[in-house]
N, C-alpha and C positions, 0 to 999 in steps of 0.2 A: 503494499500500499504506499509506505513512505517512499520507496524507489520510485512508483508510478507517478506520485505527486511531484517529486524533484524533476523528473523526466518531463513532465508536462510543463513546470515552470521553466524550464531551461529552453523548451520550444518557444513558449510565449516571449522570453526574454530575447531570442534571436530575432524574432518578427519585430520586436519594437524598434522605431528608429532612433536609438541612442547608440552612440559610439562605444566600441568596447573599452576604449579608455576610461570612460565613465563608469562602465561597469566595474572594472578593476578597482576603481576609487571606492565605489559602494561596498565592494566585498571586504576591502580593507577596512573601511569604517565600521562595517557590521562586526567584524574580527575584534576590533579595538573596542567597541562599545561592550561586547560580551566579555572581553578580558577585564575591562575597567569594572564591571558589574561584579564579576567573580573575585576580583582583588578587594573590592569594598569589605566583604564580610567574610573573608576566608578564614576558615577554621572556627567560626561561630557556630553554635548549635542550630539557631532558627535561620541562620543565614539571610536571603534577601526579605525576610518578613520584618527585619529590623526597621526598614523605611516607614512601614505601615505602622509600626508601634510607636514611632517618633512622632509621626503625623497625628495619631490619636492622643498622644499625651499633651502635645501642644493644643489639639483641640478641647480637651477637658480642662486644660488650665485657663485659656479664653473663655470657655464658658463659665467658669466659676467666677473669674474676674468680672466679666462684663454682663453676664447674665444673672448670676446669683448676687454678686455684691453690688454692681452698679446698676442691675436692672435694666439693661438695654433690651429692647423688645423688637422683634421684627414678625411681619406676618407672611404666613406660608398657608396657601390653599389647603385646607383639609385638616389642619392641625391648629390647636388652641393658640391665639396669639401669645399669651402669657406662659406658655410652656417652655420649658428649658430645652426639650426635644426639637421644638420649632427652631429655637435659636440655634441649635447645634447643628441641623441639617443646613440651614441658611449660611451659617458661618463657615461649615466644612466646605461647601460647593464654592464659595468666595475665596478661601483659604487655598485650595489646592493649586489654582494658577499661580498664585504667588509664590508659593514653595517651589513650584518648577521653575519659575522664572528667577528668584533671588538666589536659589541654589545652584542653578546651572550658571547664571552670570557670575557668580562669585568664583566658582571653581574654573570657568573658562578663563577668567582674567588672569590666572596663574599657570594656565596651560603650557604656555611655551616656556616660561622660565623653570619650569618644573620638569621639562623634557629636552635639556640641552644636548643629550646624545642623539636625539632624533632630529633636532634643528641643525646639526652639523652634518647631517647625511644627505649629500646632495640631490639623491634620487627620491628622497622622502616628500610626499605631498603635505607641505606645513599646513595647508588650509584645513585639514582634517582636525587638527589637535583641538581648537576651540570647540568643534562639533561634539567631540566624544563626551565630556562631561555633561554637556547640555541635553544631549540626548539620554545619558544614563540616568539623569536626575528625572526626567521626562517618564522614562519608563518606571522609575521607583514610585513617583507620584500616581502612576496608573494603579498602583495597588490600591491606595486611598480611594481613587475614583471608583474602582469596581467596587469597594466596600460600600460606598456612598450609594451607588446604584442598587446595591442588594437591599440597604436598609430603606430606600425609597420603595422598592418593590414590595418589601415587606410591610411597610407602614400603609402605603397606599392601595395596596392590592394590584398596581397595575403600574406600566411605565409610560412615560409621555413619548409621543413620536418623535418629538423633536430632538431626541437622543441621536437620531440618525444624522443630526447636522452637526455633531460635535467635531468631526474632522474639520469643518469649515471654520471653527474657532482654533484648533490646534495649529493650523498652517499659521496664521498671523502671530500666535503665540511663538512658535518656533522661529519665525522670521524676525520678531523683535528681540528675543533672547540672543540668537545668533548674531545679528547686526551689532548689537551692544558688546557681545563677547568678542566679535572680531576686533573692535575699536579698542576695547580696555586691554585685550590681550597683546595687541600691537604696542599700545602706549607703554604697558608695564615693562617691557622690556628696556625701555629708556628711561622711564620714571617709576622707581619701585614704590613710591608712596601711592601709586593708584589704588591697590587693594584695600589699604587702610581709608582712604578717600571713598571708595566705592562703598565700604561697610557703613561709614557715616551716612552718605546719601541714600543709601537703601533703607536705613532706619527712618530717615524723615519720609522717604516716598511710602514706606508702609502705612504711618499714620496719616499720611495725606490721601490714602485711597481708603473708599469706604468698604473695608472689609470687615473689620469688627464693630462698625457701626453703620448704620443705614444711610443713604445718601441724603435722605430728608433731613438729617440732623446737622448738615452744613449750611450755613447762612447763604441765603439766596443770592447774595451778591458775589460769594465765591463758588457757588455750585456749578456755574457755567463752565468756569476755568478747569475745575476738576472733572468734570463730565467730558469736556472735549479735548483737552490737551494733556490729560493724564491717561495713558492708553491702557493702564492697569484698571482703570474704573470700568469701562465697557467690558473688558476681558473678564472681570469678576462678575459683573451684573449679568452677562450672557451667559456666564456657565450656569448661574442660579436659575435663569429663565429656561435654558435647555434641561436641565435636570430636575428641576423642583416646579416650576411654572407651567411648563408644556406650551407657552406660547412667547413671540419674540416682541418685546416693547421698545427696543433700542436698536432698530434697523439702521438708522443713520448713523448712530455711534459705531455700530459694527463696521460699516463701509469706511467711515474716518480711520478706525483701528487697521483695517487692511492698509490703507493708504500711508498711514504714518509707519506701520511694519515694514512694507515694501522700502520706503524711503530710506529707514533707519539701516535696513539690510543692506542696500546698495551701498550707503555711506560708508558703514562700518566695513564692509568687504574691499570697497575701494581703498580705504586708507590703509588697512592691513597689507593689501598686495604691494602698495608703495613703500610700507616700512620693511616688508620681508626681506628683501635683499641684504639688510644691514644686521639683521637678527643674529646670524653666526660670528660676525665681527664683534659685536657688543657682548654677546654671551661667552 
């Protein structure tokens, strides 16, 4: 069975109008991501379930602080507005894309300076290095996403059809993360303060994004800026709409998110390529 699937996949692959050079890069990227995932929790008893446990522990902490102590409330159709379960589902749906974004960006920033042996290999495609941690973290957060979808199915006894649109939000999410990852990974080779600076920026960015509080809590005079110029705002809101609400209310913001993500990806990759020839000399 497995051999038949691989054979059919290879036939489809040969028929696609994609240069063999790009397929080679794809295979190498897949191997690197798998190796990175295996190395993260090598020797641990529960292995790659640790990311899920870390995500759930952060979720419970935020639920306690913001729902129990500060009594922040959110409305999810089908669950009482004042229930901690309602807040937990709402929070986790908006929290997952932030975990994938911030975790992938943090590790992509140091991906070049941490792999000096590969940087000095003339034949190695350096464009893959920042993508490895970004894809690894994205795959890790998929465990949390699967747990959230199972919880929604168990509580509501059905799943919204909008779940089929999730790949359309993953693409701009990955483009945004990869674009910034390329930008900061290239700059870090020359300015080693970038990772520490990024950590401070991400702390501010997190609290400027309506993840642990509803967007209606933001003053009206600032809400338009947070809604339209902070790409993580529509990303979190659309995740919630696709998984919990079952209808899209932020179509225009979704379009702007695509535009911003594409621009940032092209800009970040362009700067990275311009800086790349000097990597080996500096390192």
